[in-house]
N, C-alpha and C positions, 0 to 999 in steps of 0.2 A: 396387540395391534391397536386397540382402542386407546390405550394409554399413550402410545407414541403419537397418534393423531391429535390427541388433546394437547400434548406438549408442543407440537408444531403449530397448532392453532393459536395457543397462548403466545408463543414467540412472535408469530406474524402479527397478531392483534396488538401486542405491545409495541412492535416496530411502527405499525400504522398509527396508533393513537399517540404515542410519544412524539413521533416525527411530525405529525400534523400541526403541532403547536410550537414547533421550534424553528420555523423558517426565518432566516434573517438574510441580510444582504452579503454580497461578496466582499472580501477584505475585512471581515469582522472576526477572524480567528487567528490564533498564533500557530506556529509550527506547521506552516503550509507544506513543508517538505513531506509531511505524512500523507499528503494527497497524491503524491507521485506514485503511480502504479509500479509494482515490482514484478520482474520476470519476463523474459522474452516470449515464453509460451502463452501466458495470460494476455499479454498485450497483442500478440498476433491474433488472438481470438476476440479482440475488441474489449478486453476487460470483463467479459462475461464468464467469470471463473468461480463465482461463489459456490456453485453446485458441482464443480469438477472434483472428484474424489481422489485423495491420496497423494497429490503433488506437493513437493516441498514449498512451492510458491504460495500455497494456501496459508503459510505463516502470515502473509499480508492480507489476503482476501477473505479467508474463512478458516480460523484455527480449528474448527470442528471437523474438517474433512480429512486431516492428515492421518488420523487413526486408521483409515481404510487401507493404508499402505503398510505392509509388514516388513519392508526393507529399510535398511539404513540409507539416509539420503544426505548429500552435501551439495550445495549449489552456490555459485558466485555469479552475480549479475552486474554488468557495467552499463550505465545509461548516459548517452550524450544528450543531455537535456538542453533546453533553450538557453540563449544568451551565454553560451560557453560555460554553463553550469554542469557539473558532473555528479553523478550519484552512483555509489557502489554498495551492494548488498551481499551479505554472506549469511547463509542459513544452514542449519543441520538438524536432523531429527533421528531419533533412535527408538525403535519399539522395544519394550521390555515385557517379556511374557508374563501375563497375569497382572501387570500393573498399568499398562497403557504406553503412550508414546511421549517421549520427552524431547525438547528441542531448545536450541539457542539461536539467536540471530543478532546481527548488527547492521545498521544502515547509516551510511555517512554521505553527506552532501558537501561539496567543496567547490571553490572557484578561485580564479587567479586574483592576486592582490590588485587593488585599485588605488589611485592617487587621492590623497586627502585634499579637498578643495574647500575654501572658505569664501565669504563675501569679500574680505580684504585681499585674498590671494586666490582668485578663480583659476589661475594656471597651475596651482598646486603649492603646498607648503613644504614639499620635500619629503613628507611622510607618506606611508602607504598603510592601508587597512585591508583586512580580509573579513570574510563572513563564512560561517559553516554551521552545519547542523549534524547532530548525532542521535541515533536511537539504538538502544541495546535492550534486549529482552529475553525472557524465558518462556517456554511453551509446555503445555500439557494437554493431551487429548486422550479420549478413551472410547472404545466401542461399548455402548450400553446394551445393545442387542446385535444380532448379525447384520441388521440393516440401518441402525441408528447410532450416530456418534455425536459427541459433545467435546468441545475444546476451548482452551483459554490461553491468552497471552498476558503477561505483565511486563511493562516496559518503562524504561527511563528515557526522558527526552531532554535534549539540551540544544539551545540555539545561541549562537555567539556572533556578534557584530563588533569588531575591533575590541574595545575594552568592556563591552556590555554583554551580559550573559543572562539567559532565562532558563530555568529548570522546571521540569514537570514530570508527572507520572500518570500512566494510563493503563487500562486493561481492554482487551478484546475478548469477545465471546462469540462462538458460532456453533451451529448444529447442521447436520446433514442426514437425510433420510432417503433410502433407496426403495423403489417400488418395482416389482417384476412385471412391468409392461413396456412395450416398445423396446424390447431387448433389455434395456435398463433405463428407468426414469428416475431422476433425482430431484428432490426438493431441498433447499438450503436457505439459511438466513444467518446473518452476522451483524454484530454491532462492534464498531472499532473506534478507538481513541476516546473512550469514556474515562475522563480523569480530571486532574487539577487544572486550574487556570495558570497562565504563565505571565510573568512580568519581567521586563528587562531591568537589570540592576548593574551598576558599575560606575567607574569614575567619570565616564563621559557625560553622566547626568549632572555633574558638578559644574557650576558656572560662576566665574568671578565677575562682580560688578564694581565699577569705580563710582564712589559716592563722595560728593563735596568738591569745593573749588580749591585751587592751589595744589597743595600736596594731598590728593584724595586718599580716602580709606578704601581698602579692598574688602568687599563683603562676599563671602562664599555662600551660594544658594544651591539647593538641591532640587532638580526638576523631578516632580512626581510623575512616575510612569504608570500607565493604566494597565490593569490586568485584562487578559483576553482568554476566551475559551479555546479549547482544542477543537480541531475540525471533526466533530462527531459525525459518523457516517453509518447509515443503516442500509443493508443490502438484502435483497430477496432474490434468489435465483432458481431457475429450473434448467434442466438439461436432459437430453435423451440420446441414446446410441441408435440412430435410425438404421444403420447398417452395421451388423456385428458378425463378421465371418472370420475364418482362420487367417485370411490374408488382407481383409479389408475392414476398416472401422471408420464410420462417419458419425461424428458427434456434433450436435447443434446445441446452443446454449443461449439463454436470455437472462439478464440481470436487471432488476429495478433498483435504482440508487436514490437515496434521499439523504443529502448532507444537511447539516445545520446552518450552512452559510451560502446556500445556493438553491436553485430550483431542482425539481426531480428530473431524472433522465433515465434512458434505457441504454444498456450495452448489449450488442448482438455479436455472436461469434459462431464459427464452425471450425472443425478440424477433421481432416482426412488423413488416416495413417495406413500405410501399406506395409504389410508383413512385419509389423512392430519395429520397423527400421527407419522409415522416413515419413515425416508429417508435413502437410501443407495447411496453412491456416489463413483465415480472413475474418474481418469483423468491422464493427462500427461502434465508436465510443461516443457517449454523451448525446445520443439521439434525443431530440426535443429539448435540449438544454438551451435556455435563452442566452444568446450571444456567446455560445461556446465555440472554441477554435478547433478542438479535437474532432477527428472524423474517422476516415477509413484507416484500417490497419491490415497489414499482411505479415506473414511469418513462415518460417521453415525450420524444421528440426530434424536431427539425426540421432538415433539411439544405437550406439555401436557396442557390441559385446566384446570387452577386452579379455575376459575369461568366462568360464561357466558361471561365475558368481558376481562378476563386476561389469556393469554397463556404463559406458560414457555417454552423456547427453550434451549435445551442442545445439543451441537454439539462437535464432536471430529474428528480430521483429522490426518493422518499419511502421511508423505512425505519422499520418498527416496531421499537421498542427497549424493550418490556416496561415495567418500572416507571419507566424514564426517558422514557416516552411515545414520542418519535420523533426522527429525525434527517433533515434535508433537505439535498440536494445541488443545486448550480447550476453548470453548466459552459457555457462559450462558447469556440468555437475556429474556426479557419479551416484549410482545406486548399487548397493552390495548387501 
């Protein structure tokens, strides 16, 4: 018990100390697709999901918590993001007796093509460009004791805008610890997107300059692109099952979030589940964030047993997004 408490204390101290010196302004990181929360269930709870144990969506929020679930899990999430941007996530995890839990995930952002416009041709050149992002990764987590788990993700990141591409690699690490009070109380922490810097490269950085009078010479120059850090994020979360009966489960959760490109904020959430069949959720994202647009969230979920061993999970979440109106999440998955 003392060893586990020391581990948790060190992790929290590291998060606090490292984060305190790494504050910078918005718009100073690459791969901002990584900051879009994943999963209708977590978003319905306001993103307060770091300390929720065993859910496949923890691949995004806290890889250390998945080991608490001894079922195989597969889930797909579709997000109607702002400005007609779409995000799709597919994740899977498989527990292996005596070895731990292994997983895979892919996360893809896409949008419709847009017209290429220049100063000389503001109405369009007749060409179209697109932009997209991709993340693919592997996962491993393990129970170190009956109440303490540790997990990791390793992932490849790719951003593309027309003919320009940036590539990067990152790791996530997380822990979760259960305490037998308040039916079940959980402490958790995670560090996500710790990795390489990213820089756009490609033929769009080449520019032709006309030099000289009469019949000018064309000189090709290369625009030097700057490297940018990934959106490193520290999360510390607590949650408790205030009501835990055979037909009723009420969970409340709180996350403290410290990104390297913005100020600190809190995520609050709750979930009520009846008879392990239907769940109702509510929360608030980015409380106390300076000039933040995200706010209230709501969600609902149904867990339907297809057979004695296979359960179908369907979840929906609505998130208020200020001047951007709202974002909607749809998830479907199976546990077996």
